[in-house]
KESELUM-41786 format. One record per residue (C-alpha): residue in three letters; x, y negated, z. Coordinates in Angstrom, 3 decimals. Layout:
BEGIN
  aa        X        Y        Z
 ala        X        Y        Z
...
This chain:
BEGIN
  aa        X        Y        Z
 trp    0.000    0.000    0.000
 thr    1.081   -3.604   -0.731
 leu   -0.070   -6.166    1.828
 val    0.011   -9.944    1.187
 val   -0.315  -12.234    4.213
 glu   -0.532  -16.039    4.368
 ser   -0.529  -18.410    7.303
 phe   -3.348  -20.908    7.899
 asp   -3.583  -23.908   10.261
 gly   -7.313  -24.319    9.971
 thr   -7.059  -26.704    7.043
 leu   -4.155  -25.728    4.850
 ala   -2.694  -22.359    3.921
 ser    0.989  -21.704    3.611
 val    2.564  -22.379    0.237
 ala    4.404  -19.040    0.208
 asn    2.946  -15.681    1.094
 gly    4.541  -12.875    3.041
 thr    4.434   -9.474    1.342
 ile    5.131   -6.017    2.743
 val    4.762   -2.496    1.447
 val    3.389    0.279    3.681
 asp    4.100    3.883    2.678
 val    1.639    6.563    3.833
 asn    3.445    9.735    4.914
 asp    1.856   13.079    4.169
 val    0.722   14.996    7.248
 asn   -0.460   18.593    7.097
 asp   -4.255   18.789    7.048
 leu   -5.732   21.790    8.816
 pro   -7.771   24.245    6.772
 tyr  -11.467   24.741    7.441
 leu  -13.093   28.173    7.610
 phe  -16.599   29.014    6.432
 gly  -18.498   32.269    6.923
 pro  -21.370   34.164    8.552
 thr  -22.046   34.116   12.279
 thr  -24.245   37.246   12.371
 ala  -24.068   40.667   10.747
 thr  -25.622   44.132   11.113
 thr  -24.296   47.613   10.439
 ala  -25.660   51.101   10.987
 glu  -23.671   53.531   13.103
 asn  -21.604   56.331   11.537
 val  -21.001   54.478    8.255
 ala  -17.953   55.338    6.153
 leu  -14.556   53.686    6.517
 gly  -14.313   50.608    4.330
 thr  -18.023   49.801    4.511
 glu  -18.553   46.037    4.277
 val  -20.156   44.623    7.417
 thr  -20.344   40.871    6.776
 ser  -20.825   38.568    3.853
 arg  -17.755   36.655    2.589
 phe  -15.512   34.291    4.572
 trp  -13.613   31.543    2.752
 ala  -11.430   28.554    3.642
 thr  -10.587   25.161    2.154
 asp   -7.675   22.755    2.646
 glu   -7.300   19.108    1.594
 asp   -3.587   19.612    0.934
 ala   -2.993   20.461   -2.710
 gly   -1.204   23.766   -3.190
 ala   -1.817   24.996    0.340
 val   -1.666   28.801    0.580
 leu   -4.456   29.981    2.866
 ser   -4.966   33.251    4.677
 ile   -7.755   34.493    6.937
 gln   -7.174   36.700    9.970
 leu   -9.407   38.669   12.289
 ile   -7.879   37.446   15.524
 arg  -10.085   39.186   18.077
 val  -12.862   41.785   18.365
 tyr  -14.622   42.475   21.651
 lys  -17.744   44.294   22.756
 val  -20.845   42.524   23.999
 ser  -22.905   45.467   25.221
 gly  -22.586   49.224   25.618
 pro  -20.552   51.635   27.755
 gly  -17.938   52.416   25.082
 asn  -14.218   51.617   25.054
 ala  -13.740   47.990   24.007
 ala  -10.164   48.753   22.933
 leu  -11.428   50.913   20.060
 ala  -12.807   48.054   17.977
 pro  -13.854   49.602   14.643
 phe  -13.468   46.559   12.383
 ser  -10.815   44.816   10.306
 phe  -10.684   41.983    7.768
 asp  -10.295   42.838    4.092
 ala   -8.441   40.013    2.360
 gly   -9.465   41.269   -1.069
 ser  -13.208   40.966   -0.488
 gly  -13.063   38.293    2.217
 lys  -15.299   40.436    4.407
 val  -15.146   42.283    7.704
 val  -15.134   46.044    7.051
 val  -15.329   49.243    9.090
 asn  -11.999   50.847    9.983
 gly  -13.081   53.191   12.789
 thr  -16.057   54.958   14.313
 val  -19.152   52.798   14.725
 asp  -21.245   54.444   17.457
 phe  -24.538   52.952   18.648
 glu  -24.478   55.096   21.789
 ala  -21.073   53.622   22.727
 val  -21.356   49.934   21.754
 thr  -24.510   48.259   20.463
 gln  -23.044   44.835   19.756
 trp  -19.615   43.393   18.968
 lys  -18.210   39.908   18.448
 ala  -15.489   39.211   15.911
 glu  -13.410   36.015   15.836
 leu  -11.838   34.882   12.552
 gln   -9.506   32.007   11.748
 ala   -7.738   30.645    8.666
 ser   -4.157   29.426    8.429
 asp   -2.132   27.445    5.878
 gly    1.151   28.641    7.336
 val    1.570   25.453    9.385
 gly   -1.687   24.991   11.263
 ser   -4.852   26.939   12.007
 ser   -8.484   26.266   11.250
 asn  -11.609   26.326   13.345
 ile  -12.632   29.738   14.748
 ile  -15.827   31.456   13.560
 thr  -17.372   33.961   15.963
 thr  -19.543   36.552   14.235
 thr  -21.940   38.740   16.215
 ile  -22.124   42.272   14.766
 thr  -25.172   44.292   15.806
 val  -25.024   48.091   15.469
 thr  -28.278   49.868   14.597
 asn  -29.143   53.393   15.683
 val  -29.299   56.333   13.274
 asn  -30.920   59.634   14.192
 glu  -28.190   62.219   14.797
 ala  -28.627   65.986   14.698
 pro  -28.479   67.855   18.005
 thr  -25.847   70.494   18.711
 ile  -26.541   73.984   20.056
 thr  -24.378   76.318   22.116
 ala  -24.993   80.061   22.173
 pro  -24.626   81.814   25.519
 ser  -21.414   83.736   26.093
 gly  -21.453   87.460   26.847
 ser  -23.141   88.754   23.686
 pro  -24.323   91.457   23.147
 phe  -26.936   91.271   25.895
 asp  -28.939   94.232   27.191
 ile  -32.631   94.781   27.815
 asn  -34.556   97.980   28.456
 glu  -37.007   99.269   25.894
 asn  -40.677   98.914   26.800
 ser  -39.957   95.755   28.799
 ala  -43.057   93.677   29.510
 leu  -44.205   90.563   27.671
 asn  -42.111   87.543   28.640
 ala  -39.411   89.681   30.251
 leu  -36.175   87.700   30.158
 val  -33.073   88.795   28.301
 ser  -30.650   88.304   31.193
 gly  -27.997   85.695   30.425
 ala  -29.396   84.839   26.998
 thr  -30.054   81.124   27.371
 phe  -29.173   78.622   24.640
 thr  -28.200   75.050   25.510
 ala  -28.320   71.949   23.328
 ala  -27.334   68.285   23.367
 asp  -28.259   65.245   21.322
 pro  -26.160   62.065   21.000
 asp  -29.352   59.992   20.819
 ala  -30.438   58.867   24.269
 gly  -33.948   59.960   25.173
 ala  -34.215   62.541   22.387
 thr  -36.504   65.506   23.124
 ile  -34.840   68.771   22.099
 thr  -36.791   71.941   21.363
 phe  -35.576   75.440   20.484
 arg  -36.842   77.786   17.768
 phe  -35.626   80.863   15.941
 lys  -34.238   80.283   12.475
 gly  -35.349   82.910    9.996
 thr  -36.175   86.528   10.807
 gln  -34.595   88.560   13.561
 ser  -32.556   91.356   12.006
 cys  -32.388   94.943   13.217
 thr  -29.413   97.288   13.294
 gly  -30.213  100.969   13.844
 thr  -33.141  103.241   13.127
 val  -36.296  101.456   12.090
 ser  -39.700  103.085   12.039
 gly  -42.040  101.103    9.816
 ala  -41.799   97.369    9.177
 pro  -40.057   95.734   12.129
 thr  -41.675   92.724   13.809
 asn  -39.614   90.183   15.705
 pro  -39.648   91.419   19.330
 phe  -38.199   88.268   20.899
 val  -39.200   84.641   21.357
 val  -37.177   81.674   22.559
 asp  -38.695   79.254   25.028
 ser  -39.010   75.998   23.098
 ser  -38.104   73.801   26.044
 thr  -35.582   75.889   28.033
 gly  -33.789   77.933   25.348
 val  -34.383   81.156   27.300
 val  -34.792   84.322   25.157
 lys  -37.563   86.666   26.256
 val  -39.785   89.470   25.010
 gly  -42.564   88.341   22.680
 thr  -43.756   91.626   21.171
 pro  -43.254   94.498   23.659
 ala  -44.487   97.121   21.185
 met  -41.477   96.447   18.949
 leu  -38.993   96.778   21.790
 ser  -38.458  100.499   21.269
 tyr  -35.036  102.121   21.241
 glu  -36.311  104.690   18.782
 asn  -37.355  101.945   16.332
 cys  -34.252   99.704   16.631
 thr  -31.196   99.898   18.843
 gln  -29.880   96.373   18.280
 trp  -31.336   93.015   17.266
 thr  -29.578   89.885   16.029
């Protein structure tokens, strides 16, 4: 800038002017980050799944080289391990992506903090809340140890097969688990006529018991699977 200054006594101005030049020095301008503040993802999604929409940054300094970092991820709610944050930032897409196990039963909500840098200074911080949605997960079943089990022929209806109790678990809290036989019970040994399934499983307890006493004959079948 060129500045011209004159003096003035209230009536007359100075004949000569004073002139100075002021140079403006360049100072690094901080970048500014833009992006979403909320996002949602289902649990159990594949690695690399995009969680957020795109983040981007601007800088008033011409030629500034900008980068965006995920500087912190922490849990908001859930009993899971906060150290196992399952997210990272993908510079190619400009989005937060999954890089670990997303488990609704462990953590239902996360917060991710992102910031841009021009190599000299850092931008504002954007905090994005990531909500995890529940997905129905299949239960698991455990067969009782000690097979084969024994039961006498001609045992009464609802007689228990001692030790033959199945157990099950479901990752989904509050899920109601029931038990049922899959397919037809198979017989090994001598069969007289068309065999009928002799056993039933209690739908709520997993206990195996006699359902058709007439078929529980050693002479008809010596072993059932």
